[in-house]
N, C-alpha and C positions, 0 to 999 in steps of 0.2 A: 842494267836494263834501261833502254832509252825511254825518255818521257816525252809526252806530247801535250796537247790541250784536252784534258778529259776530266769530267766530274763523274765519278763512279757512284753507284747506289749507296745510300746510307745503310748501315746495319739496322736491324730491328731495334726499337726503343728499349732501353734498359729499365729494369725495375727500380724506381726511385728509392726503394728500401735499401738497395745495395749502396747507394751513395750515403745514405744516412748511417749505415752500419760502419762506414769508414770515416765519416766526418769527425774531425777533431782529434784523430789519432796522429801523433807525430810520425813523420816519415821514417825516422830511424827504427821505430817499432814495426811499422809496416814492412820495412826492408828486412828486418830480422825474420819475419814470417814469410818471406819470399826466398828463404835460404841465403840471403845476402848475396844473391847472384846478379841482381839487376842494379847497376849504378848509373842509369841513364842521366841522372841529374848531376853527376860528379863534376862534369866539365861546365855546367851551367850554374848560374847563381841568380838569386832574386835581385831585381833592380828597383822594386817598388818599396813601400813602407813596411813590408813584412807581413801583411795580412795573409793568412793561410788561403790556399787555393784548393778547390775540388770541383771537378766537372767531368763531362764526357768528351773524349777526344774527337775533334774534327780535324783530320790530318791533311797536311799539304806537303807535297814534295815539289821543290822548285829549283830552277837554275840558281846557283849561288849568286847573291847580289840582286836578284830579280823578285819583285813582289806583285806582279800582275795577278797571279792566281791567289795570292793572299788577300788582295782586295776582293776578289770574287768570293773567297771563303767568308769574309766578313759579311758580304751581302746575303749569303744563304745560311749563315749560322743561326742556330736555334738557341733560345735562352738556356743558359746553363752549360753550353759547350765551351770547351777550352780549345783554342786554335793552336795546333801543334805543327810547327813548320820545320821540315827537314831542308835546310839550306846548305847542307854540306859542311857546316862548321866554318864557313868562310867569313872573315871579318873585314873584308875590303869595303863592302857597301852595306849600309843598314837596310834591314828588311822592313822595319816598322819605326814609327816615330809618334809624337804626341797626337797629331791629327787623326791618324788611323786608330790609335788606341782609344781616343775619345769617342770616335764613331762606334767602334766595337763595343765599348762599355755601354753606350746609349742603347745599343741593340740587345743587350742582355748577355753578351759573351762573358764567360766566367774567368777568363784569363788567357794569357799567351805563353807559349813555350817556343823559343826560337833557337834552333841550333845554327846560329849565325849572329849577326850584330844588330844592335838597335842604335837609335840616336835620340836626342832630346832627353838625355838621362837625368838631368836635373829636375825636369818636370815630372818624369816618371817616379823619381825617388820620393817625391812629395805626395804621390797618389796611392790610394788603397787598392787600385786595380792591379791584380797580380801579373807580373811580367818576369819571366825567367829567360835568360839569354846567355850566350857564350861570351859576348863582349860588346864594346861600344866603338862606334866610329862616327865622325861628322859627315862622311860621304854618303850621299843619297843613293837610292836604288834605281835600277833599270825597270822598265815596265814593258818588256818584250816577250816574256815567257821563255821557254815552255814551263809547264807545271801541271800537276794533277792533284785532285782532291779525293779524299776517302781512299787512300792507298797506304801501304806500310810506310811509316816515317821512322827513320833511324835517328835517334836523339842521343848523342854521346855514347853510342854503342848499343843502346837498348832499342829494340824494335817496338814501336807503338802502333797498334792497330786501331782503325776507326772504331769507335764505340768502347775502347778501354776507359777505365776510370783513371783520371790524372789527378795526382795530389802534389801539393807543393807547400813548403814552409821555409824557415830560415836555414835548414840543413840541405835544401835542394828539392828536386822534383822526382817523381816516380810514377810510372804507369802500371796499374794493376789490371791484368787480363780479366775481362768481364766474366769468363767462365770459371775463374778461380776466386773471384772477389769475395764470395760468401765465406769460404773456408779461411781465406786470409784474414778477413775481418774478425771472425770468431777467435782465431789464434792471437791476433793483435789485441783484441779487447781483454783476453785472459792475461796477456803479458802486461798490459797497463795495470791490471789489478795486482799482479805479482810485484811489479816495481813499486806500486804505492805501499804495499806491505813492507818491502825492503826499506824504503825511505823512512817509514814509521819506526821500524826496528833500529835504524841508525839514530834517529832522533831520541829514542828512549833508552838507548844503550844496550839493547838486547840482540844486536846483530850477531849472527853465527858465522864466523870466518874460518871454521875448521875445514871447509872445502878446499882452501888454498893449499894447506899442507897435504891433504889427501891427494890432490891432483899432482903435487910435486913427488910424493912417494910413488904414485902410479907411473911416473916418468922415470923412476929409478933414483931419485935424489934421496940421499941418506941424511937423517937429522944430525 
């Protein structure tokens, strides 16, 4: 679909309790509770110091290598939003660098997800401001457009909608659809508790591994 110069309406504000319900849960556990179907962050990695990220998606779709509408997104971003940029996965030109990130952080932006390249990676690596990207290049961006804000952004194959909850940690990033966030959070919290019990059982030597042989027998393996 062709893109132009448009800023679409923001979705309604999300209940802050939904963010708190997901805060602190590792992305692998959230992913498990999304049927392991969404691997949007698989092609992207964190370039900052590893500080976890959580926030509301402010989405941008732009011409690869062009950051004019990303600048506009920074100017209109609300505190707690994560700017999610669909730049087509192109690594020829950087979409953001240290100056843009510093300005965004000052305005209260909660992080960046760039399906494209960044630069100034050494400065970013020393920063706690979350930045997830596909790669790095020293080549700077164009500022001609086109681009759109508050549209579907495809990040590593996962469609991110404006208003989705965006999570990120050392294992990558993930977008949780806002309409499913509560159910996913409940399932993920329950899994955190189960895994804590499993780790405790390993530590005290009471772990039950009978399920392995049971699963093999169910597959037809004979002892």
